[in-house]
C-alpha positions as CSV (number, residue, x, y, z in Angstrom):
1,M,20.9,62.7,-94.6
2,E,21.6,66.3,-93.4
3,L,19.1,67.6,-96.0
4,L,16.4,65.2,-94.9
5,E,16.9,66.0,-91.3
6,S,16.8,69.7,-92.0
7,A,13.6,69.2,-94.1
8,M,12.0,67.2,-91.0
9,E,12.8,70.3,-88.8
10,V,11.1,72.7,-91.3
11,F,8.0,70.5,-91.7
12,S,7.6,69.6,-88.1
13,A,6.6,73.2,-87.5
14,F,3.5,72.7,-89.6
15,I,2.3,69.7,-87.7
16,T,0.3,72.0,-85.4
17,W,-1.5,73.5,-88.4
18,P,-5.1,72.5,-89.1
19,E,-6.2,70.1,-91.7
20,P,-5.3,69.5,-94.5
21,Y,-1.8,70.8,-93.6
22,Y,-1.6,68.4,-90.6
23,S,-2.1,65.3,-92.6
24,V,0.1,66.3,-95.4
25,C,3.0,67.1,-93.0
26,R,2.4,63.9,-91.0
27,N,2.7,61.9,-94.2
28,L,5.7,63.8,-95.3
29,L,7.4,63.4,-92.0
30,S,6.8,59.6,-92.1
31,T,8.2,59.4,-95.4
32,L,11.3,61.4,-94.5
33,Q,11.9,59.1,-91.4
34,L,11.6,56.1,-93.6
35,E,14.1,57.5,-96.0
36,I,16.6,58.3,-93.3
37,K,16.3,54.8,-91.9
38,A,16.4,53.0,-95.3
39,P,17.8,55.3,-98.0
40,G,16.2,54.6,-101.3
41,I,13.0,52.9,-100.0
42,S,10.8,55.7,-101.4
43,F,12.2,55.3,-104.9
44,Q,12.0,51.5,-104.7
45,R,8.3,51.7,-103.7
46,L,7.7,54.2,-106.5
47,V,9.2,51.8,-109.1
48,R,7.3,48.9,-107.7
49,E,4.0,50.9,-107.9
50,E,4.8,52.3,-111.5
51,Q,5.7,48.8,-112.8
52,D,2.8,47.2,-111.1
53,L,5.0,44.8,-109.4
54,N,3.4,42.3,-106.9
55,T,4.8,43.3,-103.6
56,S,2.6,41.1,-101.5
57,C,4.4,38.0,-102.4
58,H,8.0,37.8,-101.3
59,F,10.3,34.8,-102.0
60,S,13.2,33.9,-100.0
61,K,16.4,32.3,-101.5
62,T,19.5,31.0,-99.9
63,T,22.7,31.4,-101.8
64,Y,25.8,29.7,-101.0
65,V,29.2,31.2,-102.0
66,H,32.3,29.1,-102.2
67,I,35.3,31.3,-101.6
68,D,38.5,29.9,-103.0
69,N,41.6,31.3,-101.1
70,V,43.7,30.7,-104.2
71,V,41.6,33.4,-106.0
72,L,41.0,35.7,-103.1
73,P,43.7,36.6,-100.5
74,L,43.2,34.8,-97.2
75,S,42.8,38.1,-95.4
76,L,39.5,38.8,-97.4
77,T,38.0,35.4,-96.5
78,H,38.2,36.0,-92.7
79,F,35.4,38.2,-91.2
């Protein structure tokens, strides 16, 4: 995270430069902000794009988990 924040500081100085530097820095700063908020999101998007995975259709699943306190200690089953 520190590296990303340092990079944001460096590239924010170029935001006042004329085109095309402004647009490049704006896009880079946007990507860095997303990566700080959700680490790995850029890699995930890259893989989806390279593998031509359909990202417009998201399916939701509900998963139920039965926790047996015989197998797991009782201290792990209380949140």
